[in-house]
C-alpha positions as CSV (number, residue, x, y, z in Angstrom):
1,M,-154.7,-115.0,22.9
2,V,-151.3,-114.7,21.1
3,L,-150.1,-112.2,23.7
4,S,-151.2,-114.5,26.5
5,V,-149.4,-117.5,25.0
6,C,-146.2,-115.4,24.6
7,L,-146.3,-114.2,28.1
8,K,-146.8,-117.7,29.5
9,F,-143.9,-119.0,27.3
10,Y,-141.7,-116.2,28.5
11,T,-142.6,-117.0,32.1
12,F,-141.9,-120.7,31.7
13,A,-138.6,-119.9,30.0
14,V,-137.5,-117.8,33.0
15,I,-138.5,-120.6,35.4
16,A,-136.5,-123.1,33.3
17,L,-133.4,-120.9,33.4
18,L,-133.8,-120.5,37.2
19,Y,-134.0,-124.3,37.5
20,A,-131.0,-124.8,35.3
21,R,-129.0,-122.3,37.3
22,K,-130.0,-123.6,40.8
23,T,-130.2,-127.3,40.3
24,S,-127.0,-128.1,38.5
25,T,-125.6,-129.5,41.7
26,L,-127.1,-132.7,43.2
27,N,-128.6,-133.6,39.9
28,N,-131.3,-135.9,41.1
29,G,-134.1,-133.7,39.7
30,L,-136.0,-133.7,43.0
31,A,-137.5,-131.1,45.3
32,L,-137.7,-128.4,42.7
33,T,-140.3,-126.9,45.1
34,P,-140.2,-127.5,48.8
35,P,-141.3,-131.0,49.6
36,M,-144.4,-131.6,51.6
37,G,-145.6,-134.5,53.7
38,W,-146.0,-136.0,57.1
39,L,-143.3,-137.0,59.6
40,A,-143.7,-138.9,62.8
41,W,-141.0,-137.5,65.1
42,E,-142.3,-134.4,66.9
43,R,-145.7,-135.7,67.7
44,F,-145.0,-139.4,68.3
45,R,-141.4,-139.4,69.2
46,C,-140.2,-142.9,70.2
47,I,-143.3,-144.4,71.7
48,V,-142.6,-148.1,71.3
49,D,-144.8,-149.9,73.8
50,C,-147.7,-150.8,71.7
51,D,-149.3,-152.8,74.5
52,D,-149.5,-149.7,76.7
53,D,-150.3,-147.2,74.0
54,P,-151.4,-148.9,70.7
55,Y,-152.9,-145.8,69.3
56,N,-149.7,-143.7,69.4
57,C,-146.9,-146.2,69.2
58,I,-144.4,-146.2,66.3
59,S,-145.8,-149.0,64.2
60,E,-147.0,-149.9,60.7
61,S,-150.6,-149.2,61.7
62,L,-149.7,-145.6,62.7
63,F,-148.1,-144.9,59.3
64,M,-150.9,-146.7,57.4
65,D,-153.5,-144.6,59.3
66,M,-151.7,-141.4,58.4
67,A,-151.4,-142.4,54.8
68,D,-155.2,-143.0,54.8
69,R,-155.8,-139.6,56.3
70,L,-153.5,-137.8,53.8
71,V,-155.6,-139.2,51.0
72,E,-159.1,-139.2,52.4
73,D,-158.9,-135.7,54.0
74,G,-157.4,-133.8,51.1
75,Y,-153.8,-133.4,52.2
76,R,-152.4,-135.4,49.3
77,D,-154.2,-133.4,46.7
78,A,-152.9,-130.2,48.4
79,G,-149.3,-131.4,47.9
80,Y,-148.5,-133.4,51.1
81,V,-147.2,-136.6,49.4
82,Y,-144.5,-138.0,51.7
83,I,-145.1,-140.3,54.6
84,N,-141.8,-140.4,56.6
85,V,-140.7,-143.0,59.1
86,D,-138.3,-141.6,61.7
87,D,-136.2,-143.2,64.5
88,C,-137.3,-146.3,66.5
89,Y,-138.6,-148.5,63.7
90,M,-135.8,-151.0,64.1
91,E,-134.9,-154.0,66.2
92,K,-132.1,-153.0,68.6
93,A,-129.6,-155.2,66.7
94,R,-128.8,-156.0,63.1
95,D,-129.3,-159.5,61.8
96,S,-126.6,-162.1,61.4
97,R,-125.7,-160.6,58.0
98,G,-125.4,-157.1,59.4
99,R,-128.7,-155.8,57.9
100,L,-131.2,-153.5,59.5
101,V,-134.3,-155.3,60.7
102,A,-137.7,-153.7,61.3
103,D,-139.1,-154.4,64.8
104,K,-140.9,-157.7,64.5
105,H,-143.8,-156.8,66.7
106,R,-144.5,-153.3,65.6
107,F,-143.8,-153.8,61.8
108,L,-145.2,-157.3,61.3
109,Q,-145.2,-157.1,57.5
110,G,-141.8,-155.4,57.2
111,M,-140.7,-152.1,55.7
112,Q,-141.1,-153.1,52.1
113,K,-144.8,-153.9,52.5
114,L,-145.4,-150.7,54.4
115,G,-143.8,-148.8,51.5
116,R,-146.0,-150.6,49.0
117,Y,-149.1,-149.7,51.0
118,I,-148.0,-146.1,51.0
119,H,-147.3,-146.2,47.3
120,S,-150.7,-147.8,46.6
121,K,-152.2,-144.6,48.0
122,G,-150.4,-142.4,45.5
123,L,-147.9,-141.3,48.2
124,K,-144.2,-141.4,48.7
125,Y,-142.2,-143.3,51.3
126,G,-139.6,-141.7,53.5
127,M,-137.0,-143.5,55.7
128,Y,-134.5,-142.6,58.5
129,E,-131.1,-143.5,59.7
130,S,-128.2,-141.8,61.5
131,V,-124.5,-141.4,60.7
132,G,-123.0,-142.9,63.8
133,S,-122.9,-146.3,65.3
134,T,-126.3,-145.6,66.9
135,T,-129.2,-143.4,66.1
136,C,-130.4,-140.6,68.4
137,M,-132.5,-143.1,70.3
138,D,-129.9,-145.8,70.5
139,Y,-130.9,-148.0,67.6
140,P,-128.4,-149.3,65.0
141,G,-126.7,-146.5,63.1
142,S,-125.2,-146.5,59.6
143,W,-121.5,-146.1,60.5
144,E,-119.6,-148.6,58.4
145,H,-122.9,-149.9,57.0
146,I,-123.8,-147.2,54.4
147,A,-123.7,-149.5,51.3
148,Q,-125.5,-152.3,53.1
149,D,-128.2,-149.9,54.4
150,V,-128.7,-148.3,51.1
151,Q,-129.3,-151.7,49.5
152,S,-132.0,-152.3,52.2
153,F,-133.6,-148.9,51.4
154,K,-133.5,-149.8,47.7
155,E,-135.3,-153.1,48.4
156,W,-137.8,-151.3,50.6
157,E,-138.5,-148.9,47.7
158,I,-138.1,-145.7,49.5
159,D,-138.5,-142.2,47.9
160,M,-136.9,-140.0,50.6
161,F,-134.2,-140.4,53.1
162,K,-133.4,-138.4,56.3
163,F,-129.8,-138.8,57.6
164,D,-129.4,-137.7,61.2
165,G,-126.1,-137.2,63.1
166,C,-126.3,-137.8,66.8
167,F,-123.3,-138.9,68.9
168,T,-120.9,-138.5,65.9
169,E,-117.5,-136.8,65.5
170,H,-117.6,-133.9,63.0
171,E,-115.0,-135.6,60.8
172,K,-117.3,-138.6,60.4
173,L,-120.2,-136.2,59.5
174,D,-118.0,-134.6,56.8
175,K,-117.2,-138.1,55.4
176,S,-120.6,-139.8,55.7
177,Y,-123.0,-137.2,54.3
178,P,-121.4,-137.0,50.9
179,E,-120.9,-140.8,50.9
180,M,-124.5,-141.5,51.7
181,G,-125.6,-139.1,48.9
182,R,-123.5,-140.9,46.3
183,A,-124.8,-144.3,47.5
184,L,-128.4,-143.1,47.2
185,N,-127.9,-141.8,43.7
186,K,-126.3,-145.1,42.6
187,T,-129.5,-147.0,43.5
188,G,-131.2,-145.7,40.3
189,R,-134.2,-144.7,42.4
190,P,-135.1,-141.0,42.7
191,I,-134.5,-140.6,46.5
192,L,-134.9,-137.1,48.0
193,Y,-132.0,-136.6,50.5
194,S,-132.5,-134.8,53.7
195,C,-129.4,-134.0,55.8
196,S,-128.9,-132.8,59.3
197,W,-125.2,-132.1,58.6
198,P,-125.0,-128.3,59.2
199,Y,-127.1,-128.5,62.4
200,Y,-124.5,-130.5,64.3
201,F,-121.8,-128.0,63.5
202,F,-124.1,-125.1,64.6
203,A,-125.0,-126.9,67.8
204,A,-121.3,-127.4,68.6
205,G,-120.4,-123.8,67.7
206,K,-118.2,-124.9,64.9
207,P,-117.8,-123.2,61.5
208,F,-119.5,-124.8,58.5
209,N,-119.3,-124.3,54.7
210,Y,-122.9,-123.9,53.8
211,T,-122.1,-123.5,50.1
212,Q,-121.3,-127.2,49.8
213,L,-124.8,-128.3,50.8
214,P,-126.5,-128.0,47.4
215,H,-123.9,-130.3,45.9
216,Y,-125.0,-133.1,48.2
217,C,-128.4,-132.6,49.8
218,N,-131.9,-131.6,48.7
219,M,-132.7,-130.2,52.2
220,W,-130.9,-129.7,55.4
221,R,-131.6,-129.0,59.1
222,I,-130.1,-125.7,60.3
223,Y,-131.4,-125.2,63.8
224,H,-132.5,-127.0,67.0
225,D,-135.3,-129.5,66.9
226,I,-138.7,-127.9,67.0
227,D,-140.9,-128.6,70.0
228,D,-144.5,-128.0,70.7
229,S,-144.3,-124.4,71.8
230,W,-144.5,-120.8,70.7
231,N,-141.0,-120.2,72.1
232,S,-139.7,-122.8,69.6
233,I,-141.4,-121.1,66.7
234,S,-140.3,-117.6,67.6
235,S,-136.7,-118.7,68.1
236,I,-136.7,-120.2,64.6
237,I,-138.1,-117.0,63.1
238,K,-135.4,-115.0,64.9
239,F,-132.7,-117.4,63.6
240,Y,-133.9,-117.0,60.0
241,G,-133.9,-113.2,60.3
242,D,-130.6,-112.9,62.0
243,N,-128.9,-115.2,59.4
244,Q,-130.9,-114.4,56.3
245,D,-127.9,-113.3,54.1
246,L,-126.4,-116.8,54.5
247,L,-129.6,-118.8,54.3
248,T,-131.0,-117.1,51.3
249,S,-127.7,-117.5,49.4
250,V,-128.0,-121.4,49.5
251,A,-131.7,-122.0,49.1
252,G,-133.5,-122.6,45.8
253,P,-135.1,-125.2,43.6
254,G,-133.6,-128.6,44.5
255,H,-132.0,-127.5,47.8
256,W,-133.8,-126.0,50.8
257,N,-133.1,-124.8,54.3
258,D,-135.2,-126.8,56.7
259,P,-136.5,-125.1,59.9
260,D,-138.2,-128.4,61.0
261,M,-141.7,-129.7,61.2
262,L,-145.1,-128.1,61.2
263,I,-146.6,-128.6,64.6
264,I,-150.0,-127.1,63.8
265,G,-152.9,-129.1,65.3
266,N,-150.9,-130.3,68.4
267,F,-151.1,-128.9,71.9
268,G,-148.7,-126.0,72.1
269,L,-149.9,-123.4,69.6
270,S,-152.9,-121.1,69.6
271,Y,-154.9,-120.6,66.4
272,E,-153.1,-117.3,65.7
273,Q,-149.7,-118.9,66.4
274,S,-150.6,-121.8,64.0
275,K,-151.3,-119.3,61.2
276,T,-148.0,-117.6,62.0
277,Q,-146.1,-120.9,61.6
278,M,-147.8,-121.7,58.3
279,A,-147.2,-118.2,57.0
280,M,-143.6,-118.0,58.0
281,W,-142.7,-121.4,56.6
282,A,-144.3,-120.4,53.3
283,V,-142.2,-117.2,53.2
284,F,-139.1,-119.2,54.2
285,A,-139.6,-121.5,51.2
286,A,-139.4,-124.3,53.8
287,P,-140.2,-128.0,53.4
288,L,-143.7,-128.5,54.8
289,F,-143.7,-131.7,56.9
290,M,-146.6,-132.0,59.4
291,S,-146.0,-133.8,62.6
292,N,-149.4,-134.1,64.2
293,D,-152.2,-136.6,64.6
294,L,-154.3,-136.3,61.5
295,R,-156.9,-138.7,62.9
296,D,-158.3,-136.1,65.3
297,I,-157.1,-132.7,64.2
298,R,-159.5,-129.9,64.8
299,P,-161.1,-128.3,61.7
300,E,-159.6,-124.8,62.2
301,F,-156.1,-126.2,62.2
302,K,-156.8,-128.5,59.2
303,D,-158.0,-125.4,57.3
304,I,-154.7,-123.7,58.0
305,L,-152.7,-126.7,56.7
306,L,-154.8,-126.9,53.6
307,N,-154.9,-123.2,52.7
308,R,-154.2,-123.4,49.0
309,K,-153.1,-119.8,48.7
310,V,-150.5,-120.0,51.4
311,I,-149.3,-123.3,50.0
312,A,-149.0,-121.7,46.6
313,V,-146.6,-119.1,48.1
314,N,-144.6,-121.9,49.6
315,Q,-144.5,-123.7,46.3
316,D,-143.7,-120.7,44.1
317,P,-141.4,-122.2,41.4
318,Q,-138.9,-119.4,41.5
319,G,-137.8,-120.8,44.8
320,I,-136.6,-117.5,46.3
321,Q,-136.5,-117.5,50.1
322,G,-138.1,-114.5,51.8
323,R,-136.3,-111.9,53.9
324,R,-137.1,-109.8,56.9
325,V,-137.3,-106.2,55.7
326,Y,-138.6,-104.4,58.7
327,S,-138.3,-105.0,62.5
328,V,-139.3,-102.4,65.1
329,A,-140.7,-102.9,68.6
330,G,-141.8,-106.5,68.0
331,I,-143.4,-105.9,64.7
332,Q,-141.7,-107.4,61.6
333,V,-142.4,-107.5,57.9
334,W,-141.2,-110.3,55.7
335,T,-141.4,-110.3,51.9
336,R,-140.9,-113.1,49.3
337,P,-140.8,-112.7,45.5
338,I,-143.4,-114.8,43.8
339,L,-144.9,-115.2,40.3
340,P,-146.0,-113.3,38.3
341,I,-142.5,-111.7,38.2
342,G,-142.4,-108.5,40.2
343,S,-145.0,-109.8,42.7
344,H,-144.5,-110.5,46.4
345,A,-146.0,-112.4,49.3
346,V,-145.8,-110.3,52.5
347,V,-146.2,-111.3,56.1
348,F,-146.8,-108.7,58.8
349,L,-145.8,-110.4,62.0
350,N,-146.7,-109.3,65.6
351,L,-144.3,-110.9,68.1
352,R,-145.7,-108.8,70.9
353,I,-147.7,-110.4,73.8
354,D,-149.3,-107.3,75.2
355,G,-152.8,-108.5,74.7
356,T,-154.3,-106.4,72.0
357,P,-154.1,-106.3,68.2
358,Y,-151.5,-103.9,66.9
359,K,-152.5,-101.2,64.5
360,F,-149.8,-101.0,61.8
361,S,-149.3,-99.1,58.6
362,I,-146.4,-98.8,56.2
363,S,-146.0,-97.7,52.6
364,L,-145.5,-100.4,50.0
365,R,-142.4,-98.5,48.8
366,D,-140.8,-98.9,52.3
367,I,-141.0,-102.7,52.1
368,G,-139.6,-102.9,48.6
369,L,-142.8,-103.0,46.5
370,T,-142.0,-100.3,43.9
371,N,-143.5,-101.5,40.6
372,H,-145.1,-98.5,38.9
373,K,-148.0,-100.6,37.7
374,G,-149.3,-101.1,41.2
375,Y,-150.4,-104.4,42.9
376,Q,-153.5,-106.4,43.3
377,V,-153.5,-107.0,47.0
378,E,-155.3,-109.9,48.8
379,E,-155.2,-111.1,52.4
380,I,-154.9,-114.9,51.9
381,F,-156.1,-116.3,55.3
382,L,-159.3,-114.2,55.2
383,N,-159.6,-114.0,51.4
384,Y,-160.0,-110.3,51.7
385,D,-159.5,-108.2,48.6
386,Y,-157.8,-104.8,49.2
387,G,-158.0,-103.9,45.6
388,T,-155.2,-102.1,43.7
389,L,-152.5,-100.4,45.8
390,H,-149.5,-98.5,44.4
391,S,-146.0,-98.1,45.8
392,G,-146.8,-94.8,47.6
393,D,-149.9,-96.1,49.2
394,E,-150.1,-97.1,52.9
395,F,-151.0,-100.6,53.8
396,K,-152.9,-100.6,57.0
397,C,-153.9,-103.6,59.2
398,R,-154.4,-104.9,62.7
399,I,-152.1,-107.8,63.7
400,N,-153.2,-110.0,66.6
401,P,-150.6,-110.8,69.3
402,T,-148.2,-113.6,68.1
403,G,-150.2,-113.5,64.9
404,V,-149.8,-112.5,61.3
405,V,-151.5,-110.7,58.4
406,M,-150.4,-112.4,55.1
407,I,-151.0,-110.8,51.7
408,T,-150.1,-111.4,48.2
409,A,-149.3,-108.3,46.1
410,K,-149.4,-109.3,42.5
411,V,-148.2,-106.9,39.8
412,Q,-151.3,-105.2,38.2
413,G,-152.0,-106.4,34.7
414,S,-149.8,-109.6,34.8
415,N,-150.9,-112.9,33.4
416,E,-150.6,-115.7,36.0
417,L,-149.5,-119.2,35.1
């Protein structure tokens, strides 16, 4: 018992030191693990005609429905706690005092009451705006209105804020993202800050200083908007692998690279591809924001999203982003350090589309698993126990096309938290 307590104290001390090292930047104390929730954009876009499509339009009833589903279907208890409004919630013009106004037909009760409904469910409330004079969908933007908009967000009692950057000069982006962060911090509310800042430089082919991001943002978009397709998922995976030295250097507790939303349960991904997205986002230490219709999601996709073992990898408190350690002929291996210290999550990814599962084997040593004590190995989608493997042992599996095998390899004899 004394040994167990000492080990746990040591582990917590290590985590505290990691937090102190990695979060002494933005200093809002938020997102010490990747945030999780639900976001409207990819699935519901800017559907605003509630007469034509009342079930899918951007409205208070949509967000209330999703809040109900997060609670009643177990998502909140699994960690998905944010409900995020995106573009198209506003009137097309500000009021006579220059303030943002929620659409009077689609948000009858206003944004504050929507937030209070979300809070009554034990959830957190996310809001959207954009740097320029207009948002991406041509609603009023925050340019020259940052202080005024932040006052509205404070009154609406938001817990998270996404700041987009469409149609805006890069000099304005460099000015506005830090300015918005300072304004949010001055509200006295703990508001998680999501930036799109680096993406707009990437999209324009302009250089960007990624090392500044943890000083201003809790998470940031780095690549093109996700869409409902396997091509979109695979291109994001390629981008992460090709740029992993840069991306891993800036990620950690309080500040995360954001590859965009989980599209599991929509129309474009197969079951295998859905497991792939979940596994890769876990190894990426990525924010997990679903954008789907939780009212009619199929059980097999719900099970992927609620897989507690995969979520635990994503939420590992060390906050170390995974890396691609092997890539040959469409087969990749990605590893991520997890607790207990010395342990790893490993994803074996088959990007091939030649129609048959790929038989693959590799020694643990060759993917960086070299602890002399050996590892307790489990496949965490199938809950299959491989027993104890050592660094010289071969790991063998069959990987379905566009699918994954995901294991945890925990150091033998370690005490878990």
